[in-house]
N, C-alpha and C positions, 0 to 999 in steps of 0.2 A: 427919456429914461434910458439908462445905459444897459448894456447887455448883462452886467453883473447884477444890477438891481432887478432886472426881469427874471433872472434865474432864481433870485431869492423870493420873489413874489410867487413864482410858479411852484416852488417847493414848499412854500409856507401853507398852501391849501391842504386841508386834511384829506387823506385817502380813505374812501369808504371801506368798511370791513368786507371780507368775502362773504358771499351768501352762506347761510348755515343750512343744515339739513332740515331744520324746521320750516324754512321758507319753501323748499322744493321737496315734495314728497318723493320718496324712493320706491315705495311699494306701489306697483301698478294697479293693484286691486283697490287701493284707497284714493288713487288719483282721479280727478274729474275726467270724464270722457272728452276726447278731442273730436270735433266735427270737422269734416273736410267738405269743400264744395269745389266743383270743377271751375277752372278759370275760363271765363268767356273769351271768345276770339276777339282780337283787336281789329277794328276797322280803321283803315287809313283813308281819310277824306281825299277824294280826287283820284284814287287808284282803284280801278275796277277789280272785283274779286275774280280770280282765275282758279279753276280746279287744278290741284296738284296731282299729276299722274307719275307713278314711279317709272323708271326706264325699263324697257323690255329686258327680260333675262337673256343673258348671252347663251347662245346655243353652241355647245361644244360637240363637234363631230369627230370621233376617233379616226385616225388615219388608217387606211386599209393596210393590212400586213404586206410587207414588201416581198415576202416569199410564202409559199404554201407550207403547211406542216409536212415534215418528212413522212413518207409512207413506211409504216412498220411491217416487217415481215417476221418478227420474232421478238423474244424478250431475253435480256441478259439478267440472270439471277445469281444471287449469292446464297451459299448454304453453309451451315455450321452443324457439325456432328459434335454434340456436347459431351458425349462419352469419350470419343477418341481425341477431342480437342483439335479437329481439323476443319479448315475452311475450304470452300471450293467456289469457283466461279464457272458457271456453265450457261449455254445458250439453249433456248427452247424455241423451235419454229412454231408459228401459229397453227393450231389444230392438230399438233403432233404430240405424242407422249414421249417424255424423257424420264429415265429412271435415276433417282438419287438414293442410293442404298435401298431402303424398303419403301421409299416414296415413289409414287407415279404422278408426275406433274404434267398438266396440259394447260397451255396458254391459249385462251380463246380470243383475246383481243389485247392490243397495246396501243396507247395513245401518248403522243409527245407533242410538245409545243414547238413552234417555229424558232429558229436560232436567235431572232431579235427579242424574244420574250424571255422572262425568267425561266430557267430550266425546270421542267417537271415531266416525269414519266409515270404513267399508271398502267397497270396490267390487270386483266381479269383472269384469275387463275383458278383451276380446279385441281385439288391435291387429294390423292387417295393413298392409303397405306395397305401394303400386303402383310397379312398376318401370318404367323408361323403355321397355321392350319391350312393355308392356301386361299383363304377368303380375302376379299378386298373391301375396305371400308372408306367411305368418303369422309375426310377430316377437315377440308376447307373448300369453300367456294365463295369467291368475292374479289373485290378490287383491292390491290395493294399499291401503295404510292411510294415512289423512290425517295421523295423528300421527307416523308413521315412514315417510316417503317413500323412504328408502334401503333399507328392509327387503326389498322386492321391487320393484325399479325396472325401468323400461324401459331396456334397453341398446341405444342407437342412436347412431351418430356425429353425426347432425344434430339430432335432436329429443329433448326430455325431456317426459314427460307425468306428471302426478301428480294425486292426488285431493285436492280442497279440502274438499268436503262432499257430503252427499246432498241432492238436491232433494226436499223432502218436502211432504206435505199434512198439516195438523194432524189428529191422531187425533180421532175422534168422542168427545165428552165428553157425559155425561148432563146434562140441563137441571137447574138447581138447583130444589129443592123449593120450592113456594110457601109464604110465611110463614103461620103459623097465625093466624087472625083470629077 
């Protein structure tokens, strides 16, 4: 039989019509339920069954920091007087009061990360306001973060105060070993 005759015979067979919607129900409520059964394990003759154990999880131990965190001795703050439209940058030593217009700011603590980590500074501040009658009112006490100043901000109609960074002293590092001679 030639190739031409084969193609004529192959195309001469009738093609069945596509299935209609009557053959396959579309509505899942009227369809018969489908039952499933678990597939039994296949046993290979001559091969002994061995239990499969997953590999042990990999234990990741973080590397120790190459340097200690700098020692904070104060806080660098930014301030905004909303009425006069003036900004200021000032330093507050730990446990000492600094006056910014009518505000009294005391930095209790400042924490910063080592240089090899992403930069972050946080300070615990207590802020009081002197009233015109001479009284003092505490208006803020809490942590402020340099990277997120709006997270825990001072809410005051005239002044804004935010943490810029910690005022630090470099950590003591060991002297390099003398070369071998």
